N, C-alpha and C positions, 0 to 999 in steps of 0.2 A: 449453514442455518435454514431451517426447513419447519419452523412452526410458530404460529404467531403466540409472542409474549405474554405470560399471565399476570398481566398488572392488578393493583388492587383499585378499591372503589375511589376514585377522585377526591379533591386534586393531588395530581404528583408531577413530575417533570421528563419533559423528553429531550435529550440533546439529540439533535439532526445532524450528521455528517454527511454531505454529500462531495464525491469527489471525480474525478478523472483522472485517469492512469496514465503514466509515463510507458515505455517499453521496457524498464529497469525489471532487472530481477525480480519477476514474477512467483520463482519459488521461496526467495527469501520476504516477500512480501506476504503470500499465504501463509508461510508459518509465521512470521509475527502479528498476521490478523487473528490465529487461532490461541498463541498465547495470548493477547492481549485481553479475547473476548473471555479466557479463563482466569486472568486475573482480575477484569471488571467485575466479574461475579463475585470474587472475595471480599470484594471493596465494603464499606456499611453503607448503607443505603439505597444497594443496587438493584435495583427489581425485575431488569430483562432487558433481551436484546433481539433486534430484526434487522437484518441484511440481506441485500441484494444486489446483483452487478451484473451487467450487461451494457458495456460501454461506460455509462453513468453508475456509479455506485452509491449506494445511501443506505447508511446504517443509522438505524435508530437505538439508541439506549434511554432506559426509564432509571430514572431515581424518585428515591423520597423527596430530596431537598435539592435547594440552591449550594449547601454546603456540602452534601454530597456529592455533586459536581466537579465542585471547586476540589475537593480534596482527591477525588481522582486526576483530573488536570495536575494537580501537582506530584502523583505519584511518579518517583523517580525513574522507574522502568516506561513506563507511559512517558514520559518526557523523551526518553531516547526515541521509542518508536515516531513520536510528535517529531524530533527530529531528521529520524531518516524519512517520511514522509516527505516534509518540504524541500529536503536534500535530493531527492533521488526519487521516492514513487509516485508523487501526484504532479501531474499537470499543474492544476488546480484544483481548491478546494473551496465549500465553504461551510460552517459551525454556526447552527441556531440552535437556541434554546428556548424552548415553550413550558407555559404552565397548561398541563391539560386538565381541562375543569369537566369534561364531560368525553364519556365513551360507551359504546354499547358495539353489542355483536352477540355472534352464539358462539360458545365455547370449542 
């Protein structure tokens, strides 16, 4: 991911996923990350994503509603990825869900 997500006028929601990786299977992790980004983009209510990793990983996905976020969390393929993350890819992680009430910047 190398561009800033184009989000609509607020309000909308952000899911902030912060993680520390283990040394387990970097290739499989990278493949799954790409697959999840592509799958998320097809979900109703998805608005975009931004991600960075250098030691600490931070991925922020943007959504129209809390219902869209809940549906993404329940997605069967996403649940498989979550399980693999908990069982081997992440030493630790935290998910935060926020309502974006204001944003500004340059396109």
